[in-house]
N, C-alpha and C positions, 0 to 999 in steps of 0.2 A: 552595454548591458543592461536588457530590461528586467523592468521588477517581475515580481514574480506572482500568478495567479493565486493571490488569495484564495480564490474557491477553490478553484483546483487542487492549492495545496492544503485543504481541510479535508478532501474528498478521500484524497490518497494518502494521507498523516493519520487519519481516521480509518481507513482502510491497514493501515501498518501499528493499531493501536492495540491490541490483543493478542495475546500467548496464542492463540488457538491458527485466529487467520496468519504469524509469522508461523507456527507450524507444518501450516497447509504448504503456503508460499515455500517454504526448505524441504518438504519431501515433493514438490513439483521441479525442485531445481534438475532432478537426471529426465526431466521427461513427463510425458504423460499417465497421469491417474487415474483408474477407474475411480466412481463415487465410490463403491464398496473395498475398495485397498482405503480411501482416507481414512472411512468409518471406522473399521477393524484398526489401524493405525493409530488411531487418536480415541477409539472407544469411545465415540460421540454417539448419542441419538441422530438419528436419520434427519430429525425437523433440527438441531439444533444446526449438525452441520450442514445442511443447507441453508440456511440465515446466513452462516459465516462464509460459504462459497459464494451466497447473492451477494454479501458488503464486497468482497473483494471482485465481482464478474463486473457491479457497478461502478467501480472506482477504475476499469479498464486492467486491472492485475492480472486477471486468469480471462481466459475465455475456454469455452466448452461444445464439445460436439455429443451427438444421439448416437448409439450404435444400439439398433431392438431398443430393448428396455435401461438400458445401460449408458450413464452419462460419464465421456473422457474431460478431465481437466489437465490445463495446463496453462504456465505465464507466459502469456503476452510479450510479443518480442521488445523492446525498448521503456516495456514500461517502468521500471525500475529506474532505469537510467531517469526517464522521464522523473521522477525521485528524488534521483542524484542531484540533478541540473536544479530541479528547485530549490534544494536543500543547500546548493553552492549560492544558487542568488540571495540566497537571504544573510549567507555572512556578512560581518562586516568588512566594509570596506577598507583597505589599505589604509587609503592616505585620513581615514579618520580616527580623531585624537580625542580621548577621555576628556568628558567634559570635567573640573573641578570646580567649579562654579556652579552660582544656582542662574536656571536660565534667568532670562526679565519677567515672566511672568511669576515666580516665585519671591520675588523682592519685597 
């Protein structure tokens, strides 16, 4: 199994490290939502919501489309599977045994 791309992991995990952004993803689970719906449900100022949506979009977790003056957001298919795969690649190997002795550099 290839080692995780740490730069990509950092971007994804940063995007997921905020309760507001997790709330946005939760609201998008059932499909596309208008930014006005997100703003109403989160009771968030437009500038604050735009910031969080930009972080999610820059991480590749959400996509938007414009229709007139409104923006609609949706979860990018496969984006959360990528997060899952990165986390799985960071798990300890089954063959890794706990080290109970000091490494040679600490002696």
